[in-house]
C-alpha positions as CSV (number, residue, x, y, z in Angstrom):
1,M,-25.9,11.2,-14.3
2,L,-24.5,12.2,-10.9
3,D,-23.7,15.8,-10.5
4,L,-20.6,16.0,-8.4
5,T,-20.8,19.7,-7.9
6,T,-23.9,19.3,-5.6
7,I,-21.8,17.1,-3.1
8,P,-20.0,19.0,-0.6
9,E,-16.1,18.8,-1.1
10,D,-15.5,17.7,2.3
11,T,-18.1,14.7,1.6
12,I,-16.2,13.6,-1.6
13,I,-12.9,13.7,0.2
14,A,-14.3,11.5,3.2
15,R,-15.8,9.1,0.4
16,G,-12.2,8.8,-1.0
17,Q,-10.6,8.3,2.3
18,Y,-13.3,5.8,3.1
19,A,-12.9,4.0,-0.4
20,T,-9.2,4.0,0.3
21,V,-9.2,2.3,3.6
22,R,-12.0,0.0,2.7
23,S,-9.7,-1.3,-0.2
24,A,-6.8,-1.7,2.0
25,H,-9.2,-3.6,4.6
26,E,-10.2,-6.1,2.0
27,D,-6.7,-6.7,0.7
28,A,-5.4,-7.4,4.3
29,K,-8.3,-9.9,4.7
30,K,-7.3,-11.5,1.3
31,Q,-3.7,-11.7,2.8
32,L,-5.0,-13.3,6.2
33,S,-6.9,-15.9,4.1
34,I,-3.6,-16.7,2.3
35,L,-1.7,-16.7,5.6
36,C,-4.1,-19.2,7.4
37,G,-4.0,-21.4,4.2
38,Q,0.0,-21.6,4.6
39,F,-0.3,-22.0,8.5
40,A,-2.9,-24.8,7.9
41,N,-0.5,-26.9,5.5
42,I,2.2,-26.9,8.2
43,A,0.8,-29.5,10.5
44,P,0.4,-32.3,7.9
45,G,3.8,-31.9,6.7
46,V,4.9,-32.2,10.4
47,L,2.9,-35.2,10.8
48,R,4.1,-37.0,7.5
49,A,7.6,-36.2,8.6
50,M,7.4,-37.7,12.0
51,Q,5.6,-41.0,10.5
52,P,8.4,-42.3,8.1
53,A,8.0,-45.3,6.2
54,E,9.7,-48.7,7.3
55,D,10.5,-47.6,10.9
56,E,13.1,-45.0,9.6
57,A,14.0,-42.1,12.1
58,P,11.9,-38.9,11.6
59,D,13.2,-36.3,9.4
60,M,14.0,-33.8,12.1
61,R,15.6,-31.3,9.7
62,T,12.3,-31.1,7.9
63,V,10.4,-30.9,11.1
64,N,12.4,-28.1,12.4
65,E,12.1,-26.2,9.3
66,L,8.4,-26.6,9.2
67,L,8.2,-25.6,12.7
68,A,10.1,-22.4,11.9
69,T,7.9,-21.7,9.0
70,G,4.8,-22.0,11.0
71,A,6.2,-19.7,13.8
72,A,7.2,-17.1,11.3
73,T,3.7,-17.3,9.5
74,L,1.9,-17.1,12.9
75,S,4.0,-14.0,13.3
76,K,2.7,-12.6,9.9
77,I,-1.0,-13.7,10.9
78,E,-0.7,-11.9,14.3
79,A,0.5,-8.6,12.2
80,C,-2.3,-9.1,9.7
81,I,-4.9,-9.4,12.2
82,D,-3.9,-6.3,14.1
83,D,-3.7,-4.4,10.6
84,I,-7.2,-5.5,9.8
85,E,-8.6,-4.4,13.4
86,K,-6.9,-0.8,12.9
87,L,-8.5,-0.7,9.4
88,S,-11.8,-1.6,10.6
89,M,-11.7,1.1,13.3
90,Q,-10.5,3.6,10.8
91,R,-13.3,2.6,8.3
92,A,-15.7,2.8,11.1
93,A,-14.6,6.2,11.9
94,L,-14.9,7.6,8.4
95,K,-17.9,6.1,7.5
96,H,-20.4,8.8,9.0
97,A,-18.4,11.8,7.3
98,A,-18.5,9.8,4.0
99,W,-22.0,8.3,3.8
100,G,-24.0,9.6,6.9
101,K,-25.2,12.7,5.3
102,R,-26.4,11.9,1.3
103,P,-27.4,15.4,-0.4
């Protein structure tokens, strides 16, 4: 069993901060994966809408909606990437305080 009383309080606090940031970092990466999947699904929908059967006119309403969804999703991806970068830097800054000196 680990005796927590032998670990300095500032190390315990740093480890808690590190774990919290690490968890947020992992959650953000999962969110990015979801967003990238959503973004990847837009292009085939546009292609289908622009190639209607039997020489019909393309469904421009659907195409415009898909493009708007794509633009909004891309903005969300950009924000998520920014969050991941910041969390990564925050995590790196905490790592030494949390794990650099083991008792």
